[in-house]
Backbone as JSON, one array per atom type, in Angstrom:
{
  "sequence": "MRYTLMTKLSININKVATLRNARGENMPDVQQFAIDCERFGAQGITVHPRPDERHIRREDVYQLKSLIRTELNIEGNPTEAFRELVLDVVPTQVTLVPDTPDQLTSNHGWNTRHYLDYLQPIVDEFHAKRIRVSIFVDASAEMVEYAKKTGADRVEIYTGPYAKLYKDDPVRAIESLRAAAEKAQELGMGLNMGHDLDRKNLGALIKAYPWIAEVSIGHAIISDALYLGIEETIKQYRYVIANN",
  "N": [[0.81, -1.16, -0.01], [0.54, 2.26, -0.73], [1.66, 5.19, 0.93], [0.56, 8.51, 1.3], [0.8, 10.27, 3.42], [2.91, 12.3, 4.95], [5.19, 12.16, 7.54], [5.09, 14.26, 10.38], [7.41, 16.56, 11.85], [7.85, 17.28, 14.99], [9.25, 19.59, 17.45], [10.73, 19.27, 20.39], [11.13, 21.68, 22.82], [12.09, 21.84, 25.36], [14.59, 21.55, 26.51], [15.93, 23.86, 25.64], [14.74, 25.81, 27.34], [15.67, 24.81, 29.69], [18.28, 25.48, 29.6], [18.11, 28.32, 29.62], [16.99, 28.78, 31.96], [19.03, 28.28, 33.62], [20.49, 30.6, 33.93], [18.98, 32.45, 34.65], [17.99, 34.47, 33.09], [16.69, 35.89, 29.96], [18.06, 34.06, 27.92], [19.07, 31.43, 26.14], [16.56, 32.86, 24.04], [13.48, 31.43, 24.52], [10.94, 31.78, 23.18], [11.61, 33.17, 20.65], [13.27, 31.04, 19.72], [11.6, 28.9, 19.2], [10.15, 30.12, 17.17], [11.95, 30.3, 15.21], [12.71, 27.76, 14.75], [10.36, 26.8, 13.47], [10.49, 28.51, 11.24], [12.68, 27.16, 9.91], [11.75, 24.88, 9.22], [10.44, 23.03, 11.08], [7.55, 21.23, 11.87], [5.78, 21.5, 14.0], [5.71, 22.37, 17.47], [6.65, 21.21, 20.48], [5.95, 21.21, 24.12], [6.71, 20.47, 27.58], [5.51, 21.34, 30.24], [6.36, 21.19, 33.49], [5.27, 20.68, 36.99], [7.29, 21.89, 38.69], [8.28, 23.92, 37.16], [10.93, 23.58, 35.95], [11.88, 23.6, 33.4], [10.18, 24.41, 30.87], [8.04, 27.04, 31.47], [4.75, 28.15, 32.71], [4.09, 30.53, 31.89], [5.73, 30.71, 29.5], [4.25, 28.84, 27.9], [1.73, 30.25, 27.38], [2.73, 32.38, 25.86], [3.77, 31.26, 23.7], [1.51, 30.17, 22.5], [0.44, 32.29, 21.05], [2.28, 32.71, 19.16], [3.06, 30.35, 17.66], [2.78, 29.03, 14.5], [2.49, 26.58, 13.28], [1.77, 23.6, 14.62], [0.95, 23.5, 18.02], [1.84, 21.4, 20.67], [1.07, 20.31, 23.72], [2.49, 18.54, 26.37], [1.87, 16.36, 29.21], [1.21, 15.39, 32.75], [-2.14, 14.96, 33.39], [-3.22, 16.62, 35.59], [-5.08, 18.88, 37.69], [-4.24, 21.46, 37.57], [-2.62, 21.25, 35.23], [-4.62, 20.66, 33.33], [-6.21, 22.9, 33.33], [-4.44, 24.78, 32.34], [-4.12, 23.88, 29.84], [-6.74, 23.85, 28.72], [-7.16, 26.57, 28.8], [-5.18, 27.72, 27.12], [-5.7, 26.19, 24.81], [-4.37, 24.49, 22.65], [-3.26, 22.85, 19.52], [-2.8, 20.18, 20.0], [-3.07, 17.99, 22.68], [-0.94, 15.86, 24.85], [-1.35, 13.24, 26.77], [0.61, 12.15, 29.6], [1.79, 9.86, 31.82], [3.65, 10.82, 33.97], [5.5, 11.49, 37.01], [5.93, 14.29, 39.37], [8.7, 14.19, 40.13], [10.18, 12.9, 38.25], [12.92, 12.56, 36.05], [12.7, 12.26, 33.25], [9.93, 11.27, 30.95], [9.29, 7.96, 31.24], [7.56, 5.75, 30.73], [4.57, 4.7, 29.47], [0.9, 5.04, 29.85], [-1.12, 2.7, 31.63], [-3.75, 1.95, 30.03], [-5.83, 0.36, 30.21], [-6.18, -0.07, 32.91], [-6.47, 2.63, 33.67], [-8.68, 3.49, 32.35], [-11.39, 4.52, 33.04], [-10.53, 6.81, 34.45], [-9.28, 8.28, 32.38], [-11.18, 8.77, 30.24], [-13.13, 10.81, 30.9], [-11.41, 13.03, 31.01], [-10.4, 13.09, 28.39], [-12.88, 13.62, 26.93], [-13.23, 16.31, 28.08], [-11.33, 17.88, 26.92], [-11.85, 17.59, 24.27], [-14.15, 18.88, 24.14], [-13.05, 21.41, 23.81], [-12.24, 21.22, 21.27], [-9.59, 20.15, 21.09], [-7.18, 18.15, 19.98], [-6.35, 14.8, 21.08], [-3.8, 13.02, 22.31], [-2.55, 9.89, 23.69], [-0.11, 8.83, 25.68], [1.6, 5.81, 25.44], [3.08, 2.53, 26.2], [4.64, 0.34, 23.88], [2.4, -1.53, 23.13], [-0.12, -3.54, 21.99], [-2.61, -3.98, 23.38], [-2.61, -1.82, 25.08], [-2.92, 0.27, 23.2], [-5.44, -0.46, 22.24], [-7.14, 0.0, 24.46], [-6.6, 2.66, 24.83], [-7.88, 3.73, 22.6], [-10.48, 3.26, 23.45], [-10.83, 5.13, 25.26], [-11.56, 7.33, 23.78], [-9.6, 8.97, 22.7], [-7.89, 10.54, 20.07], [-5.35, 10.01, 19.03], [-2.42, 8.03, 19.69], [0.62, 8.02, 21.28], [3.6, 6.25, 20.94], [5.82, 5.09, 23.12], [9.03, 5.21, 22.7], [11.53, 4.71, 23.75], [12.57, 2.2, 24.82], [12.79, 1.15, 22.29], [14.81, 2.75, 20.91], [16.96, 2.18, 22.5], [17.29, -0.49, 22.08], [17.85, -0.63, 19.55], [20.43, 0.08, 18.9], [21.93, -2.29, 19.21], [20.42, -4.34, 17.75], [18.73, -3.71, 15.17], [16.76, -4.75, 13.71], [15.15, -6.28, 15.4], [14.36, -4.42, 17.21], [12.78, -2.72, 15.51], [10.75, -4.43, 15.07], [9.66, -4.72, 17.62], [7.93, -2.9, 18.0], [5.73, -3.36, 16.19], [3.32, -4.64, 16.69], [1.79, -2.73, 18.22], [1.81, -0.42, 16.64], [0.64, -1.38, 14.36], [-1.9, -2.13, 15.48], [-3.03, 0.48, 16.04], [-3.19, 1.58, 13.38], [-5.14, -0.15, 12.56], [-7.33, 0.36, 14.18], [-7.94, 2.91, 13.26], [-6.54, 5.15, 14.47], [-4.73, 7.97, 14.97], [-1.15, 8.0, 14.69], [1.5, 8.64, 16.61], [5.0, 8.91, 17.55], [7.73, 8.84, 19.95], [10.51, 9.8, 21.85], [13.92, 9.52, 22.67], [14.47, 9.26, 20.02], [16.5, 9.7, 17.19], [19.0, 10.95, 14.5], [20.15, 8.54, 13.67], [18.25, 6.31, 14.24], [15.87, 6.96, 13.32], [15.16, 6.93, 10.62], [14.84, 4.17, 9.94], [12.47, 3.67, 11.34], [10.53, 5.32, 10.23], [10.53, 4.17, 7.69], [9.57, 1.58, 8.38], [7.1, 2.08, 9.37], [5.2, 3.82, 7.66], [2.74, 5.22, 8.19], [3.01, 6.88, 10.4], [2.23, 9.66, 11.95], [3.32, 11.8, 13.42], [6.6, 12.58, 14.76], [7.9, 13.28, 17.78], [10.83, 15.08, 18.94], [13.38, 16.11, 20.95], [15.7, 16.16, 22.77], [17.75, 14.99, 21.23], [17.75, 16.57, 19.04], [18.37, 19.07, 19.97], [20.9, 18.53, 20.92], [22.29, 17.74, 18.72], [22.3, 20.27, 17.24], [23.99, 21.75, 18.72], [26.46, 21.21, 17.39], [25.87, 21.39, 14.63], [24.21, 23.59, 14.26], [20.92, 24.95, 14.54], [19.34, 25.11, 12.12], [20.64, 23.67, 10.15], [20.4, 21.39, 11.44], [17.62, 20.76, 11.72], [17.11, 20.48, 8.86], [18.51, 18.17, 8.33], [17.12, 16.25, 9.71], [14.48, 16.47, 8.65], [15.13, 15.61, 6.11], [15.82, 12.95, 6.56], [13.27, 11.84, 7.28], [11.82, 12.44, 5.01], [13.08, 10.87, 3.17], [12.74, 8.06, 3.52]],
  "CA": [[0.07, 0.01, -0.14], [1.28, 3.53, -0.92], [1.15, 6.25, 1.82], [0.9, 9.96, 0.78], [1.08, 10.89, 4.48], [4.28, 12.71, 5.4], [5.39, 12.29, 9.01], [5.52, 15.56, 10.68], [8.48, 16.73, 12.77], [7.62, 18.33, 16.19], [10.48, 19.76, 18.05], [10.39, 19.53, 21.78], [12.06, 22.69, 23.22], [12.25, 21.85, 26.83], [16.12, 21.7, 26.79], [16.36, 25.23, 25.53], [14.26, 26.45, 28.4], [16.45, 24.39, 30.77], [19.46, 26.38, 29.41], [17.83, 29.56, 29.8], [16.72, 28.96, 33.45], [20.29, 28.07, 34.46], [21.08, 31.77, 34.39], [17.81, 33.31, 35.12], [17.72, 35.52, 32.23], [16.04, 35.3, 28.78], [19.09, 33.78, 26.97], [18.48, 31.75, 24.96], [15.13, 33.19, 24.09], [12.78, 30.31, 24.09], [9.95, 32.05, 22.15], [12.39, 33.12, 19.49], [13.89, 29.8, 19.11], [10.39, 28.18, 18.64], [9.9, 30.82, 15.91], [13.16, 29.88, 14.25], [12.39, 26.29, 14.41], [9.33, 26.81, 12.44], [11.02, 29.09, 10.01], [13.77, 26.36, 9.43], [11.16, 23.58, 8.75], [9.69, 22.11, 12.02], [6.07, 21.25, 11.65], [5.2, 21.61, 15.29], [6.46, 22.73, 18.52], [6.21, 20.46, 21.73], [6.4, 21.58, 25.26], [6.17, 19.63, 28.52], [5.39, 22.11, 31.33], [6.19, 20.48, 34.93], [4.97, 21.62, 38.21], [8.24, 22.8, 39.31], [8.77, 24.71, 36.02], [12.38, 23.37, 35.85], [12.26, 23.98, 32.09], [9.07, 25.29, 30.3], [7.1, 27.73, 32.39], [3.35, 28.43, 32.33], [4.18, 31.88, 31.06], [6.14, 30.18, 28.03], [3.22, 28.33, 27.06], [0.79, 31.24, 26.99], [3.39, 33.3, 25.03], [3.99, 30.36, 22.52], [0.28, 30.07, 21.81], [0.24, 33.55, 20.14], [3.46, 32.8, 18.15], [3.16, 29.22, 16.85], [2.03, 28.95, 13.29], [2.25, 25.23, 12.7], [0.89, 23.06, 15.74], [1.34, 23.44, 19.31], [1.54, 20.37, 21.33], [1.34, 20.46, 25.12], [2.51, 17.2, 27.15], [1.97, 16.39, 30.54], [0.16, 14.61, 33.46], [-3.32, 15.74, 33.41], [-3.55, 17.2, 36.84], [-6.08, 19.89, 37.66], [-3.55, 22.63, 37.01], [-2.38, 21.16, 33.72], [-5.87, 20.9, 32.58], [-6.62, 24.44, 33.38], [-3.62, 25.41, 31.54], [-4.27, 23.32, 28.44], [-8.01, 24.4, 28.32], [-7.11, 28.05, 28.65], [-4.39, 27.93, 25.94], [-6.29, 25.54, 23.57], [-3.31, 23.97, 21.72], [-3.72, 21.89, 18.49], [-2.92, 18.81, 20.58], [-2.55, 17.65, 24.18], [-0.48, 14.62, 25.05], [-1.25, 12.9, 28.23], [1.71, 11.44, 29.88], [1.53, 9.58, 33.27], [4.87, 11.14, 34.92], [5.38, 12.11, 38.43], [6.8, 15.63, 39.39], [10.18, 14.12, 40.34], [10.72, 12.11, 37.11], [13.83, 13.33, 35.16], [11.96, 12.39, 31.91], [9.02, 10.37, 30.8], [10.03, 6.63, 30.81], [6.64, 4.63, 30.49], [3.27, 5.14, 29.06], [-0.24, 4.77, 30.67], [-1.8, 1.53, 31.48], [-4.84, 2.5, 29.57], [-6.79, -0.5, 30.69], [-6.38, 0.24, 34.33], [-6.97, 3.96, 33.82], [-9.78, 3.82, 31.43], [-12.38, 5.33, 33.56], [-9.93, 8.12, 34.66], [-8.84, 9.0, 31.18], [-12.28, 9.05, 29.53], [-13.72, 12.22, 31.06], [-10.37, 13.86, 30.71], [-10.42, 13.2, 26.92], [-14.11, 14.56, 26.7], [-13.11, 17.7, 28.5], [-10.47, 18.32, 25.86], [-12.53, 17.49, 23.07], [-15.1, 19.97, 24.2], [-12.57, 22.62, 23.38], [-11.84, 20.88, 20.02], [-8.32, 19.8, 21.18], [-6.78, 16.84, 19.55], [-5.96, 14.28, 22.32], [-2.92, 11.85, 22.16], [-2.2, 9.3, 24.88], [1.3, 8.16, 25.69], [1.53, 4.44, 25.81], [4.1, 1.67, 25.73], [4.45, -0.47, 22.56], [1.52, -2.81, 23.52], [-1.43, -3.46, 21.26], [-3.61, -3.81, 24.31], [-2.62, -0.43, 25.54], [-3.46, 1.06, 22.15], [-6.77, -0.74, 22.07], [-7.74, 0.67, 25.4], [-6.46, 4.09, 24.59], [-9.15, 3.97, 21.65], [-11.88, 3.36, 24.29], [-11.04, 6.55, 26.03], [-11.89, 8.32, 22.9], [-8.49, 9.63, 22.15], [-7.64, 10.56, 18.66], [-4.05, 9.43, 18.65], [-1.57, 7.39, 20.53], [2.0, 8.29, 21.11], [4.14, 5.06, 21.25], [7.05, 5.5, 23.85], [10.17, 4.62, 21.82], [12.79, 4.79, 24.64], [13.15, 0.97, 24.65], [13.14, 0.88, 20.71], [16.2, 3.38, 20.6], [18.2, 1.56, 23.4], [17.58, -1.9, 21.61], [18.23, -0.37, 18.1], [21.94, 0.26, 18.78], [22.44, -3.64, 19.07], [19.54, -5.33, 16.99], [17.7, -2.81, 14.63], [15.5, -5.52, 13.16], [14.19, -6.72, 16.56], [13.94, -3.15, 17.71], [11.61, -2.23, 14.73], [9.46, -5.53, 15.21], [9.07, -4.56, 18.95], [6.67, -1.68, 17.84], [4.9, -3.57, 15.11], [1.95, -4.99, 17.12], [1.15, -1.66, 18.68], [1.76, 0.46, 15.45], [-0.44, -1.88, 13.44], [-3.12, -1.92, 16.13], [-3.34, 1.89, 15.85], [-3.71, 1.67, 12.14], [-6.37, -1.03, 12.33], [-8.44, 1.05, 14.85], [-8.11, 4.22, 12.94], [-6.1, 6.07, 15.41], [-3.49, 8.68, 14.6], [-0.02, 7.21, 15.37], [2.67, 9.44, 17.01], [6.13, 8.2, 18.23], [8.67, 9.86, 20.54], [11.48, 9.63, 23.01], [15.23, 9.0, 22.28], [14.68, 9.35, 18.54], [17.67, 10.59, 16.62], [19.08, 10.76, 13.14], [20.48, 7.21, 13.5], [17.25, 5.32, 14.51], [14.7, 7.59, 12.81], [14.97, 6.62, 9.24], [14.13, 2.85, 9.98], [11.26, 3.69, 11.94], [9.63, 5.91, 9.28], [10.39, 3.23, 6.65], [8.76, 0.54, 8.62], [5.65, 2.44, 9.78], [4.88, 5.17, 7.06], [1.56, 5.89, 8.52], [3.35, 7.56, 11.63], [1.61, 11.1, 11.73], [4.26, 12.8, 14.01], [7.4, 12.22, 15.7], [8.32, 14.46, 18.69], [12.14, 14.85, 19.16], [13.99, 17.15, 21.79], [17.15, 16.01, 23.28], [18.75, 14.78, 20.2], [17.81, 17.79, 18.09], [19.24, 20.14, 20.69], [22.33, 18.13, 21.08], [22.86, 17.95, 17.3], [22.39, 21.62, 17.13], [25.34, 22.36, 19.37], [27.49, 21.08, 16.48], [25.33, 21.68, 13.3], [23.33, 24.63, 14.27], [19.49, 24.42, 14.5], [18.82, 25.24, 10.88], [21.05, 22.5, 9.46], [19.84, 20.01, 12.22], [16.31, 20.53, 11.27], [17.14, 20.13, 7.59], [18.81, 16.82, 8.15], [15.93, 15.43, 10.19], [13.4, 16.53, 7.52], [15.61, 14.79, 5.04], [15.75, 11.49, 7.01], [11.87, 11.61, 7.27], [11.32, 12.4, 3.64], [13.79, 9.81, 2.29], [12.68, 6.61, 4.18]],
  "C": [[0.88, 1.17, 0.09], [0.78, 4.42, 0.03], [1.63, 7.58, 1.27], [1.04, 10.82, 2.14], [2.57, 11.28, 4.71], [4.36, 12.89, 6.89], [5.99, 13.58, 9.33], [6.48, 15.64, 11.75], [8.12, 17.78, 13.87], [8.83, 18.41, 17.04], [10.04, 20.13, 19.5], [11.57, 20.6, 22.35], [12.33, 22.97, 24.75], [13.75, 22.22, 27.18], [16.54, 23.17, 26.58], [15.94, 26.01, 26.72], [14.99, 26.12, 29.53], [17.77, 25.2, 30.76], [19.34, 27.85, 29.86], [17.61, 29.79, 31.3], [17.89, 28.81, 34.16], [20.79, 29.38, 34.86], [20.07, 32.76, 34.72], [17.46, 34.46, 34.33], [17.11, 35.04, 30.94], [17.08, 35.05, 27.64], [19.37, 32.31, 27.19], [16.92, 31.97, 25.1], [14.28, 32.1, 23.41], [11.66, 30.48, 23.02], [10.7, 32.22, 20.7], [12.91, 31.84, 18.78], [12.75, 29.04, 18.53], [10.08, 28.81, 17.09], [10.85, 30.39, 14.79], [13.1, 28.59, 13.76], [11.34, 26.13, 13.39], [9.82, 27.39, 10.98], [12.02, 28.14, 9.35], [13.14, 25.04, 8.97], [10.47, 22.59, 9.69], [8.14, 22.35, 11.73], [5.18, 21.4, 12.88], [6.21, 21.85, 16.36], [5.81, 22.09, 19.88], [6.71, 20.97, 22.98], [5.94, 20.74, 26.39], [6.34, 20.42, 29.78], [5.27, 21.19, 32.72], [5.89, 21.25, 35.95], [5.98, 22.57, 38.65], [8.85, 23.71, 38.35], [10.37, 24.73, 35.85], [12.79, 23.74, 34.38], [11.13, 25.04, 31.56], [8.24, 25.7, 31.43], [5.63, 27.96, 31.87], [3.48, 29.58, 31.27], [4.78, 31.53, 29.5], [4.95, 29.78, 27.19], [2.18, 29.34, 26.5], [1.45, 32.06, 25.99], [3.54, 32.48, 23.55], [2.64, 30.22, 21.73], [0.17, 31.09, 20.76], [1.27, 33.52, 19.05], [3.48, 31.5, 17.32], [2.31, 29.34, 15.64], [1.63, 27.67, 12.71], [1.32, 24.67, 13.84], [1.67, 23.13, 16.98], [0.91, 22.28, 20.0], [1.97, 20.26, 22.81], [1.39, 19.05, 25.77], [2.4, 17.3, 28.53], [0.88, 15.47, 31.39], [-1.09, 15.47, 33.68], [-3.86, 16.05, 34.85], [-4.39, 18.35, 36.79], [-5.3, 21.07, 37.18], [-3.04, 22.47, 35.68], [-3.58, 21.27, 32.95], [-6.33, 22.17, 32.41], [-5.67, 25.02, 32.39], [-4.06, 25.14, 29.98], [-5.8, 23.99, 28.03], [-7.98, 25.82, 28.13], [-6.28, 28.38, 27.22], [-4.99, 27.34, 24.7], [-5.22, 25.31, 22.33], [-3.96, 23.06, 20.57], [-3.86, 20.47, 19.25], [-2.37, 18.79, 22.0], [-2.12, 16.16, 24.23], [-0.48, 14.08, 26.31], [-0.28, 11.87, 28.57], [1.7, 11.16, 31.36], [2.96, 9.69, 34.08], [4.53, 11.65, 36.05], [6.22, 13.39, 38.44], [8.24, 15.35, 39.54], [10.9, 13.36, 39.26], [11.58, 13.16, 36.33], [13.26, 13.64, 33.75], [10.98, 11.26, 31.88], [9.63, 9.15, 30.53], [8.93, 5.4, 30.89], [5.31, 5.26, 30.25], [2.2, 4.5, 30.11], [-0.57, 3.24, 30.5], [-3.18, 1.94, 31.19], [-6.0, 1.66, 30.04], [-7.14, -0.14, 32.01], [-6.99, 1.55, 34.56], [-8.02, 4.44, 32.87], [-10.62, 4.8, 31.84], [-11.92, 6.71, 34.02], [-9.77, 8.97, 33.45], [-10.0, 9.59, 30.33], [-12.85, 10.49, 29.75], [-12.71, 13.37, 30.66], [-10.36, 14.3, 29.18], [-11.7, 13.99, 26.4], [-13.91, 16.0, 26.93], [-12.24, 18.39, 27.5], [-11.09, 18.45, 24.52], [-13.54, 18.64, 22.86], [-14.56, 21.36, 23.75], [-11.95, 22.44, 21.99], [-10.21, 20.67, 19.93], [-7.98, 18.34, 20.86], [-6.01, 16.2, 20.65], [-5.18, 13.05, 21.87], [-2.69, 11.24, 23.48], [-0.93, 8.61, 24.7], [1.34, 6.72, 26.07], [2.78, 3.64, 25.46], [3.68, 0.79, 24.59], [3.72, -1.76, 22.76], [0.1, -2.62, 22.64], [-2.71, -3.45, 22.13], [-3.65, -2.45, 24.71], [-3.32, 0.51, 24.41], [-5.03, 0.84, 21.93], [-7.5, 0.0, 23.17], [-7.52, 2.27, 25.37], [-7.53, 4.7, 23.57], [-10.42, 4.07, 22.4], [-11.94, 4.58, 24.96], [-11.52, 7.65, 25.2], [-10.9, 9.21, 22.26], [-8.38, 9.59, 20.61], [-6.4, 9.95, 18.16], [-3.44, 8.66, 19.98], [-0.08, 7.89, 20.23], [2.85, 7.08, 21.61], [5.57, 5.7, 21.97], [8.11, 4.55, 23.16], [11.54, 4.54, 22.58], [13.38, 3.22, 24.57], [13.56, 0.48, 23.2], [14.53, 1.57, 20.54], [17.3, 2.72, 21.45], [18.42, 0.14, 22.42], [18.15, -1.58, 20.04], [19.73, -0.42, 17.82], [22.54, -1.21, 18.55], [21.72, -4.47, 18.1], [18.47, -4.34, 16.3], [16.65, -3.59, 14.16], [14.61, -5.94, 14.38], [13.58, -5.38, 17.11], [12.86, -2.58, 16.86], [10.37, -3.19, 15.12], [8.9, -5.38, 16.72], [7.95, -3.62, 18.88], [5.66, -2.23, 17.04], [3.46, -3.99, 15.72], [1.16, -3.71, 17.5], [0.85, -0.65, 17.39], [0.65, -0.15, 14.41], [-1.9, -1.82, 14.03], [-3.75, -0.41, 15.9], [-3.93, 2.13, 14.49], [-5.04, 1.01, 11.88], [-7.52, -0.27, 13.07], [-8.56, 2.51, 14.19], [-7.52, 5.29, 13.86], [-4.82, 6.74, 14.74], [-2.29, 8.03, 15.26], [1.19, 8.37, 15.51], [3.7, 8.47, 17.63], [7.06, 9.3, 18.88], [9.25, 9.26, 21.7], [12.78, 8.82, 22.56], [15.29, 8.77, 20.83], [15.82, 10.29, 18.06], [17.92, 10.32, 15.08], [19.4, 9.26, 12.8], [19.14, 6.16, 13.54], [15.88, 5.88, 13.76], [14.23, 7.01, 11.54], [14.31, 5.19, 9.21], [12.88, 2.93, 10.55], [10.38, 4.2, 10.95], [9.55, 4.85, 8.12], [9.41, 2.06, 6.87], [7.43, 0.76, 8.76], [5.54, 3.87, 9.12], [3.73, 5.83, 7.3], [1.84, 6.75, 9.91], [2.93, 9.05, 11.13], [2.65, 12.07, 12.22], [5.21, 12.07, 14.85], [7.84, 13.59, 16.43], [9.72, 14.29, 19.16], [12.71, 16.06, 19.96], [15.41, 17.05, 21.93], [18.18, 15.9, 22.2], [18.98, 15.9, 19.25], [18.73, 18.7, 18.85], [20.63, 19.94, 20.82], [22.97, 18.19, 19.74], [23.26, 19.46, 16.94], [23.48, 22.21, 17.69], [26.5, 22.23, 18.33], [27.05, 21.58, 15.12], [24.68, 22.85, 13.24], [22.0, 24.15, 14.05], [18.91, 24.32, 13.24], [19.36, 24.06, 10.06], [20.56, 21.18, 10.17], [18.47, 19.73, 11.75], [16.2, 20.05, 9.84], [17.4, 18.62, 7.52], [17.82, 15.97, 8.63], [14.85, 15.42, 9.13], [13.9, 15.57, 6.36], [15.57, 13.39, 5.19], [14.23, 11.06, 6.8], [11.42, 11.49, 5.73], [12.03, 11.38, 2.66], [13.81, 8.37, 2.81], [11.11, 6.34, 4.0]]
}
């Protein structure tokens, strides 16, 4: 089957905010960086505001809403404060992530079967504002199936284990995602993927699952930009996506 969908690249700018916060001034300028990312080819901007505001701050999210011209994706655990922020800002997409305040980074997806009754009304709440909802899940067909039952529009498959395995066994790494990716396609859910993706492991992923709607990448892009510059980095990631 031939796919005309081109996977979109959403850039997570949390690390830029981390660098800014280290000095307490507006350098680098997070909002300008987001604007530049779009200008250089990013098709979305992702932020993950945490309760301690150790990187992206609530103020950043409000400012970005008026500046982003592609898609704004807000990730986070749907606490009351997080839901209030999202409902006020009304981004293109909200990605629900089951992280705790003290987590260094997201490291697992929702058990959507166990949390089905909890997630359903939250999804409805965001849909009432016409916000697209994605649920962060591990690479499990069952978790995708129950994510569908919540009413969510998309799932984002956690690719941390994929990236770790890819270094030693690319074939097995790709196959580890197949059941979940194909279940999303079967159910008509949009498929996002994210975490620890980089220029080395991204191409094989796109080639294997060309129906991926979006990849969200932050740490690797910002790290690559230290050597290549952000414009060249985005160009290279877009090339990888377009040529696999």
